[in-house]
C-alpha positions in Angstrom: 18.4 -13.3 -4.1 16.2 -13.4 -1.0 17.9 -12.1 2.1 16.7 -13.3 5.5 17.9 -11.1 8.4 17.6 -11.7 12.1 19.3 -8.7 13.8 20.0 -8.9 17.6 18.4 -5.5 18.2 15.8 -5.3 15.5 13.0 -7.0 13.6 13.4 -10.1 11.6 12.9 -9.5 7.9 13.0 -10.9 4.4 14.1 -8.8 1.4 15.3 -9.0 -2.1 18.8 -8.2 -3.4 19.8 -7.6 -7.0 23.3 -9.0 -7.5 23.6 -6.8 -10.6 23.8 -3.7 -8.5 26.7 -5.3 -6.7 28.6 -5.9 -10.0 27.7 -9.5 -10.7 26.3 -10.6 -14.0 23.4 -13.1 -14.7 25.8 -16.0 -15.1 27.4 -15.6 -11.6 26.7 -18.5 -9.3 28.0 -18.7 -5.7 30.6 -21.4 -5.1 30.9 -21.2 -1.3 34.2 -19.3 -1.4 35.2 -16.7 1.2 34.3 -14.0 -1.3 30.8 -15.5 -1.6 30.4 -15.4 2.1 31.4 -11.7 2.2 29.0 -11.0 -0.6 26.2 -12.7 1.3 27.0 -10.5 4.3 27.0 -7.4 2.0 23.7 -8.4 0.5 22.0 -7.5 3.8 22.7 -3.8 3.0 22.0 -4.0 -0.8 18.3 -4.7 -0.7 15.6 -3.2 -2.8 12.4 -4.2 -1.0 11.3 -6.3 1.9 9.0 -6.9 4.8 9.7 -7.3 8.5 8.0 -9.3 11.2 5.7 -6.4 12.1 4.5 -6.5 8.5 6.1 -3.2 7.6 6.7 -3.4 3.9 9.2 -1.1 2.1 10.1 -0.9 -1.6 12.6 1.4 -3.3 11.3 2.7 -6.7 13.0 4.7 -9.4 11.1 7.9 -9.9 12.7 9.7 -12.8 15.9 10.5 -14.7 16.4 13.5 -12.5 19.5 13.8 -10.3 19.4 12.2 -7.0 19.2 13.9 -3.6 22.2 14.7 -1.4 20.9 16.4 1.7 23.5 18.1 3.7 22.6 19.1 7.3 24.0 18.0 10.6 21.9 14.8 10.6 23.5 11.3 10.1 23.9 10.3 6.4 22.1 7.4 4.9 21.6 6.1 1.4 18.3 4.6 0.0 19.5 1.0 0.5 20.8 1.7 4.0 17.6 3.5 4.8 15.6 0.5 3.6 17.6 -1.7 5.9 17.1 0.8 8.8 13.3 0.7 8.3 13.1 -3.0 8.2 15.3 -3.4 11.3 13.8 -0.7 13.4 10.3 0.4 12.3 7.1 -1.4 13.3 4.8 0.9 11.3 4.6 3.7 8.8 4.7 6.5 11.5 7.9 5.0 12.9 9.4 4.7 9.4 8.7 8.3 8.6 10.2 9.4 12.0 13.4 7.4 11.3 13.8 8.8 7.8 13.2 12.4 9.1 16.2 12.0 11.4 18.7 11.4 8.6 20.1 13.1 5.5 19.2 11.1 2.4 21.7 10.4 -0.4 20.4 8.5 -3.4 22.4 5.3 -4.2 22.1 5.3 -8.0 22.4 9.1 -8.7 18.8 9.2 -9.9 15.6 10.2 -8.1 14.1 7.4 -6.1 11.2 7.1 -3.6 9.9 4.6 -1.0 6.6 2.9 -0.9 5.9 2.0 2.7 2.9 0.2 4.1 2.1 -1.5 7.4 -0.2 -4.0 9.1 -2.9 -1.4 9.7 -3.3 -0.8 6.0 -1.7 2.6 5.9 0.4 3.2 2.8 2.6 6.2 1.9 5.0 7.4 -0.7 8.1 9.0 0.7 9.7 11.3 -1.9 12.6 13.7 -1.8 12.0 16.8 -3.9 14.2 19.9 -3.9 16.2 18.4 -1.0 13.1 17.9 1.2 11.4 14.7 2.3 7.7 14.7 1.3 5.2 12.1 2.6 1.9 11.4 0.7 -0.7 8.9 1.9 -1.7 6.8 -1.1 -2.7 3.1 -1.6 -0.5 2.9 -4.8 3.0 4.2 -5.4 4.1 4.3 -9.1 7.5 5.2 -10.6 6.3 8.8 -10.7 6.3 11.6 -8.2 3.0 11.9 -6.5 3.6 15.3 -4.8 3.4 18.2 -7.2 3.8 16.0 -10.3 2.9 17.8 -13.6 2.9 14.4 -15.4 6.5 14.6 -16.6 8.4 13.1 -13.7 8.0 9.4 -14.4 10.5 6.9 -15.6 7.8 4.4 -16.4 4.7 4.6 -18.5 1.3 5.6 -17.2 
C-alpha cells in the first residue's frame, strides 16, 4: 500500500506499508468501513520505506536473525517504524537524519536486527546500524541485508 503523508509541521512524503505486518492477509480488501479508515490512519506509522519532498530516502532492512536492540537511556523511545516516520517528516538530509536518530533510544519492531539505508539529494548514502546497543553510521552507496560495520561475513539474513 502506498501512503501519502502531508503533515502540518513536516515534509510531505510517500512511503510503502505492508498490511501483513498489521495482521491482514493477502485476501484483505478495504471496504470503506470505519475500521478501514482507522487502518489507513495507522498505516502512516507502519511504513517500511519512503521518500520525502526534500528527496531524503529511507528504507528499513532486516539484517540478521539476531535479537533486536532495546536501548535504555534517558532519551525518548522510538521503534524502527516510528523512526522511519520521524525521518521522513523532519529530516531534509542524511546529516539531519543521523542527528534525529542519535537523540532517541531505538527499539526494533520485529524483535530481529534491522538497519536503515538513508540517502539524500546530494548523493550521500549511509547505513545506520545498531550493534551492541550502539548506533553505527557507515557511508556506503549500497546497503545490503548484512551488517557493514565489523561484519565477519556471518551476519546476513540474505545471500551474498
